[in-house]
C-alpha positions in Angstrom: 103.9 139.4 89.3 103.4 135.6 89.0 104.3 135.3 92.8 101.7 137.8 93.8 99.2 136.1 91.6 99.9 132.7 93.3 99.7 134.3 96.7 96.3 135.9 95.9 94.7 132.7 94.6 96.1 130.8 97.5 94.6 133.3 100.0 91.2 132.9 98.4 91.3 129.2 98.5 93.1 129.0 101.8 90.3 130.9 103.7 87.8 128.2 102.8 89.9 125.0 103.5 92.3 126.0 106.1 90.2 125.1 109.1 89.0 121.8 107.8 90.6 118.4 108.1 91.1 117.1 104.5 93.5 114.8 102.6 96.8 116.0 101.6 95.6 115.4 98.0 92.7 117.8 98.5 94.9 120.6 99.6 97.4 120.1 96.9 95.0 119.6 94.2 93.1 122.8 95.2 96.2 124.8 94.9 97.3 123.1 91.6 93.9 123.7 89.9 93.6 127.3 90.8 97.3 128.0 89.8 97.5 125.9 86.8 100.1 123.8 88.4 100.8 120.1 87.6 101.0 117.5 90.5 103.9 115.2 89.9 104.1 112.1 92.1 104.2 108.3 92.0 101.2 106.5 93.5 103.6 103.6 94.4 105.9 105.8 96.4 103.7 108.4 98.1 100.4 108.5 99.9 98.2 111.5 99.5 95.0 110.1 101.1 96.0 110.6 104.7 93.9 113.2 106.6 95.8 116.2 107.7 95.1 119.4 109.6 96.4 122.8 108.6 96.3 125.9 110.9 94.1 128.9 110.1 96.9 131.4 110.3 97.7 133.1 107.0 100.7 131.7 105.4 102.7 132.5 102.2 102.3 130.0 99.3 105.8 128.5 100.1 105.1 128.2 103.8 101.7 126.7 103.1 103.4 123.9 100.9 105.9 123.4 103.6 103.0 123.0 106.2 101.4 120.3 104.0 104.7 118.6 103.6 105.4 118.6 107.3 101.9 117.2 108.2 102.0 114.5 105.5 105.7 113.4 106.0 106.4 114.3 102.3 108.8 116.3 100.4 107.0 118.9 98.2 108.8 121.3 95.9 107.4 124.0 93.6 109.5 124.0 90.4 108.1 126.0 87.5 104.6 124.9 86.8 105.1 121.6 88.8 104.4 120.5 92.4 106.9 117.7 92.7 105.9 115.3 95.6 108.3 112.6 96.8 108.9 110.4 99.9 111.8 111.9 101.8 112.5 108.5 103.3 112.2 105.7 100.8 113.3 103.2 103.4 110.5 100.6 104.1 109.8 98.1 106.7 108.8 94.7 105.7 106.0 93.0 107.8 104.9 89.5 106.9 103.2 86.6 108.4 99.9 84.8 108.7 96.4 85.7 110.2 94.7 82.8 112.1 91.7 81.9 114.3 92.8 82.1 117.9 91.2 78.7 118.8 91.3 76.6 115.7 94.5 78.1 114.2 92.8 78.0 110.7 94.0 80.7 108.3 91.7 83.9 107.8 91.6 84.7 104.1 90.7 88.2 102.7 91.0 90.0 106.1 91.6 93.7 106.2 94.9 95.3 107.4 94.9 99.0 107.9 97.0 101.9 109.3 94.4 104.5 109.8 96.6 107.6 110.2 98.4 107.0 106.9 95.5 105.4 105.1 97.4 102.5 103.8 96.8 98.8 104.2 96.4 95.4 102.5 94.3 92.3 102.5 95.4 88.7 103.5 95.7 86.3 100.7 93.7 83.1 100.2 95.9 81.3 102.7 95.7 84.1 105.3 99.2 85.3 104.5 100.1 88.9 104.2 103.2 91.0 103.2 103.3 94.8 103.6 106.1 97.2 102.8 105.3 100.4 104.9 107.4 103.6 105.1 109.8 103.6 108.0 108.2 106.8 109.2 105.2 104.8 110.4 107.1 102.7 112.9 105.5 102.9 116.3 102.0 103.5 114.9 99.1 101.1 115.2 98.3 98.5 112.5 94.8 97.0 112.7 93.7 93.5 111.6 89.9 93.0 111.1 87.9 90.1 109.7 84.2 89.5 109.4 83.1 87.3 112.5 86.2 88.2 114.7 87.2 90.9 117.1 89.8 93.4 115.8 93.3 93.3 117.0 96.1 95.9 116.7 99.9 95.6 116.6 102.6 98.4 116.7 104.5 98.8 113.5 108.1 97.6 114.4 111.2 99.7 113.7 112.7 97.0 111.6 111.6 94.2 109.4 109.4 91.6 111.2 108.9 88.4 109.3 106.7 85.2 109.7 104.4 86.9 112.3 101.5 84.8 113.5 98.6 87.2 114.2 95.4 85.7 115.9 91.9 87.0 116.0 89.3 86.0 118.6 86.1 84.9 117.2 82.9 86.7 118.0 79.9 84.9 119.2 78.5 82.8 116.4 75.2 81.4 117.7 72.6 79.7 115.7 69.3 79.8 117.6 68.4 76.5 119.2 64.7 77.4 118.5 64.7 79.1 115.2 62.3 82.0 115.8 61.9 84.4 112.9 61.9 88.0 113.6 58.5 89.7 114.0 56.8 86.6 113.0 58.2 86.9 109.3 58.9 83.8 107.2 62.3 83.2 105.6 60.8 84.4 102.3 59.6 87.6 104.0 63.2 88.4 104.9 64.5 87.8 101.3 61.6 90.0 100.0 62.6 92.8 102.4 66.2 92.6 101.5 65.2 92.9 97.8 62.9 95.8 98.5 65.7 97.7 100.3 68.5 97.3 97.7 67.8 100.9 96.3 68.2 102.2 99.8 71.2 100.3 101.0 73.5 100.1 98.1 75.5 103.1 96.9 73.9 105.3 94.3 76.7 107.9 93.8 80.0 107.5 92.1 82.7 105.7 93.9 86.3 104.9 92.8 87.7 101.5 93.8 91.1 99.9 93.6 91.1 96.1 93.1 93.2 92.9 92.8 92.3 90.3 90.2 93.6 86.8 90.1 92.6 84.0 87.7 94.1 80.5 88.0 93.5 77.6 85.6 93.8 73.9 86.5 94.0 70.6 84.9 93.1 68.2 87.7 95.3 69.4 90.4 98.0 71.1 88.3 98.2 74.9 87.8 98.1 75.7 84.0 97.3 79.4 83.8 97.8 82.6 85.9 96.6 86.2 85.3 97.1 88.9 88.0 96.1 92.5 87.8 95.8 95.8 89.7 92.8 97.7 88.5 91.3 101.2 89.2 87.4 101.1 88.8 84.8 104.0 88.6 81.4 102.8 89.4 78.7 105.3 89.0 76.2 103.7 91.4 73.4 101.0 91.1 71.0 103.5 89.3 73.4 103.6 86.3 73.7 100.8 83.8 76.7 98.6 83.9 78.0 100.1 80.6 78.9 103.3 82.5 81.6 101.5 84.5 85.2 102.6 83.8 88.2 100.4 84.4 91.7 101.4 84.2 94.3 98.7 84.0 97.2 99.7 86.4 99.4 96.7 86.1 99.0 93.1 84.7 101.1 89.9 84.4 100.1 86.7 82.6 101.7 83.3 82.4 101.5 81.0 79.4 98.1 79.4 78.9 98.6 75.7 79.2 94.8 74.8 79.1 93.9 72.3 76.4 91.8 74.3 74.0 88.7 73.1 72.1 89.0 71.3 68.9 88.5 73.4 65.9 85.1 72.0 65.2 84.0 72.9 68.7 85.3 76.5 68.6 82.1 77.9 67.3 80.3 76.5 70.2 82.8 78.1 72.6 82.3 81.4 71.1 78.5 80.9 71.2 78.8 80.1 74.9 81.0 83.1 75.4 78.3 85.4 73.8 75.4 83.9 75.9 77.2 84.0 79.2 79.1 87.3 78.8 77.1 89.3 76.2 80.0 89.0 73.8 82.5 90.8 76.0 85.9 89.2 75.9 87.6 91.4 78.5 88.0 89.3 81.6 88.5 92.4 83.9 85.1 93.8 83.1 83.6 90.2 83.5 85.3 90.0 86.9 83.7 93.3 88.2 80.3 91.9 87.9 78.4 93.9 90.7 75.1 92.1 90.3 73.2 94.4 92.7 72.9 96.7 89.7 71.0 94.1 87.8 69.5 92.2 90.6 66.2 91.7 88.8 67.9 90.0 85.9 71.2 88.5 87.0 71.3 84.9 87.8 73.2 85.7 91.1 70.0 87.4 92.5 67.2 85.3 91.1 66.7 84.0 94.6 65.9 87.6 95.6 63.1 88.1 93.1 61.9 84.7 91.8 59.9 83.4 94.7 58.1 80.9 92.6 61.1 79.1 91.5 63.0 79.0 94.9 62.1 77.8 98.4 63.6 79.3 101.6 64.6 78.0 105.1 65.6 80.2 108.0 68.9 79.0 109.3 69.1 81.3 112.4 70.9 84.4 113.4 74.6 85.0 113.7 77.3 87.6 114.0 79.3 88.7 111.0 81.9 91.3 112.3 79.8 93.7 114.4 76.6 93.0 112.6 73.8 90.7 113.5 72.6 88.9 110.4 70.0 86.4 109.4 71.1 83.4 107.5 68.6 82.0 104.8 69.1 79.0 102.8 67.6 79.1 99.3 67.1 76.1 97.0 66.0 76.0 93.3 62.5 74.7 93.3 61.3 74.8 89.7 58.1 73.0 88.9 58.5 70.5 86.1 55.8 69.5 83.6 55.4 66.2 85.3 54.4 68.0 88.6 57.7 67.4 90.4 59.8 70.1 91.9 63.5 70.3 91.1 64.3 70.3 95.0 62.9 66.7 95.0 65.9 65.7 92.9 67.9 63.5 95.3 70.9 63.6 93.1 71.6 67.3 92.5 71.5 70.4 94.7 71.3 74.0 93.4 71.0 76.7 96.1 73.0 78.5 98.6 72.7 81.0 101.4 71.9 84.7 101.9 73.2 86.7 104.8 70.7 89.6 105.7 71.5 92.4 108.1 69.1 92.3 111.0 68.7 96.1 111.2 68.7 97.5 107.7 68.1 94.2 105.7 71.3 94.8 103.6 72.9 91.7 102.0 76.4 91.1 103.5 77.1 87.9 101.6 75.7 85.4 99.1 76.8 81.9 98.4 75.7 80.0 95.3 76.3 76.1 95.3 75.7 73.5 92.6 76.8 70.1 93.5 75.8 66.3 93.3 74.1 65.2 96.5 75.3 61.6 96.0 77.4 59.7 93.6 75.6 58.0 90.7 76.8 55.0 88.9 76.5 56.6 85.5 78.9 59.5 86.5 82.7 59.4 86.9 84.2 61.1 89.9 86.0 63.6 87.6 82.8 64.5 85.9 81.2 65.1 89.3 83.9 67.5 90.2 83.7 69.2 86.9 80.0 70.2 87.4 80.2 71.2 91.0 80.2 75.0 91.5 80.7 77.2 94.7 80.7 80.9 94.3 80.7 83.8 97.0 80.0 87.4 96.7 80.6 89.6 99.7 79.8 93.3 100.5 81.2 95.8 102.9 79.5 98.6 104.6 81.1 102.1 104.3 79.3 105.2 105.7 76.0 103.4 105.9 76.1 102.1 102.2 77.1 98.7 100.8 79.9 98.3 98.4 81.3 95.2 96.7 84.1 93.6 98.8 85.1 90.5 97.0 83.9 87.7 94.6 85.5 84.3 94.2 84.5 81.0 92.7 84.6 79.0 89.5 84.5 80.6 86.1 84.4 79.5 82.5 87.8 77.9 81.9 88.3 79.2 78.2 89.1 75.6 77.1 87.8 72.0 77.4 86.2 71.1 80.8 86.8 67.4 80.2 89.7 65.6 78.3 88.9 62.0 77.4 91.3 59.1 76.8 89.0 57.9 74.0 87.4 61.1 72.6 86.2 59.3 69.5 84.1 56.8 71.4 80.4 57.3 72.0 79.5 59.4 75.0 78.5 56.5 77.3 81.7 54.8 76.6 84.1 57.8 77.0 86.7 57.5 79.9 87.7 60.8 81.6 91.4 61.3 81.5 91.5 64.7 83.2 89.3 67.7 83.8 90.0 71.5 83.5 88.5 74.4 85.3 89.3 78.0 86.3 88.9 79.9 89.5 88.7 83.6 89.9 89.3 86.0 92.7 88.3 89.7 92.6 89.0 91.8 95.7 88.2 95.5 96.4 91.2 96.7 98.3 90.2 100.4 98.7 86.9 102.5 98.2 87.1 106.2 97.7 83.7 108.0 98.0 84.8 111.7 98.0 85.0 113.3 94.6 88.1 115.3 95.7 90.0 112.1 96.5 89.3 110.3 93.3 92.1 109.8 90.7 91.0 110.9 87.2 90.6 108.2 84.6 91.3 109.7 81.2 89.4 108.5 78.2 92.4 107.0 76.6 93.1 104.9 79.7 89.8 103.1 79.8 89.8 99.5 78.9 87.9 98.4 75.9 85.1 96.1 77.0 85.3 94.0 73.8 89.1 93.6 73.9 90.2 90.0 74.1 92.3 90.3 77.4 93.5 86.6 77.1 95.4 87.5 74.0 96.2 91.1 74.1 99.7 92.0 75.4 100.0 94.7 78.1 103.1 96.3 79.6 104.7 94.3 82.4 106.4 96.1 85.3 108.3 93.7 87.6 109.2 96.4 90.0 105.6 97.1 90.7 104.8 93.5 91.5 107.9 93.3 93.7 106.5 96.0 95.9 102.7 95.4 95.5 101.4 95.0 99.0 97.6 95.6 98.5 97.1 91.9 98.5 100.5 90.1 98.6 100.1 86.8 96.8 103.8 86.4 96.2 105.4 84.0 96.7 102.7 81.9 95.1 102.2 78.5 96.6 105.3 76.4 95.8 103.2 73.9 93.8 101.8 76.8 91.5 105.3 78.0 90.8 106.6 74.5 90.1 103.6 73.6 87.9 103.8 76.8 85.8 107.6 76.8 85.5 107.8 73.3 84.0 108.9 74.8 80.7 110.3 78.2 81.7 110.4 80.7 84.5 107.4 82.7 85.3 109.5 85.9 84.8 110.2 84.9 81.2 106.5 83.9 80.8 105.4 87.5 82.1 107.8 89.2 79.6 106.8 87.1 76.7 103.1 87.9 77.3 103.8 91.6 77.5 104.2 94.4 75.1 108.0 93.9 75.5 107.5 90.8 73.3 106.2 93.1 70.6 109.3 95.2 70.3 
């Protein structure tokens, strides 16, 4: 009786989906939901996002499952109420190397690597390095490398491990106009106004799910003193919804010891006050990192140049090609009017501004850079102090199905400790000598975007991270096997200096264990 029921429900759903090209997850999830079955699989070992085609011929449930298994190169078994999905060939091929500019040989960070048939890929790290573990069944298939401003290139996945590859990309034309003629007679400010006006049209307004890699590194002068890395799953309900609706699931995390010199007790209240002002009281660094300012572009400091035309001035820098998109590059500089009648841009010592890269066709924003720096050295400032106040942050977007989604953010962030350490802290401010400075850098990369509802992974309420949880002090589970095989953005091995600096007291593996829930047992 049960088999007949399964067959009947299968035939009903099969008639509507058999002719379509959908993901393996769509087919299996449809069967599972209608027949009250549970999908059992490991995301790290199998991929259900590849598009497959099933014939329209009527099949029995068992044959239907076999067909899905054949098309997706997976082993699928029906046992009781469970559909168990495994990889029949767990052997993988290791592909590693570096992605570089064909002419200059400079590394290309955060470039995309994709195997389209399987739907898997990675992103190069900050030094252009990459390391992928791909199933051996993919040998012989194409692997694409792409980076904004360069022509794509493709290699064939080898039949065995291939290490230390040097992949080069050819730059696309990058031409700044010799005569800077603005399009249609517009001014630079007009371009910025148009970009702001079209935000609601250009950026996604429907729910999307994103996989992301997070890295935070703390420094004292040139020494690494802190490391946090995490793999995240994010549900973003679109720019029409408030930031509070965003859900983040922490998939994996690892944390070193925090060797940043902390504030003195009398200054901790000021630190907490600063935290409240900057982050709204939120202490969870992962929610802070996913700061998609498009949603709050009228209020967020990142987007003030898009809306506050009285306090900024604009210069047209010319046109260029970013990937296959023609963009206009506009420089903005803070130009606040002071009480004495001077403008902040007239300050010869300090620069606060950056660049906006605006699509020439739909006026979408591909990238923004924000820069604060000293224009020239002043006798009253120490070199270390100058470095401490310089900031350079970048936010980049990617276009998927005619809508813009966050691609990555990187730059300086609040260091959760002292910014300057003095040799004579008790002396008057003018007499203090800087011994060392501390700062932190943050990298947040979107490694995958899923827009189709059927393909999204459900984030249960109990798995959602608490926005107010102090993620610098809370211990989370640590899974070394995950990190040994994590290829979405392979940052291991870390730079040799980072390992040496962080392991001056004990190994990173011990630190990761000590800063996990294992230490609570």
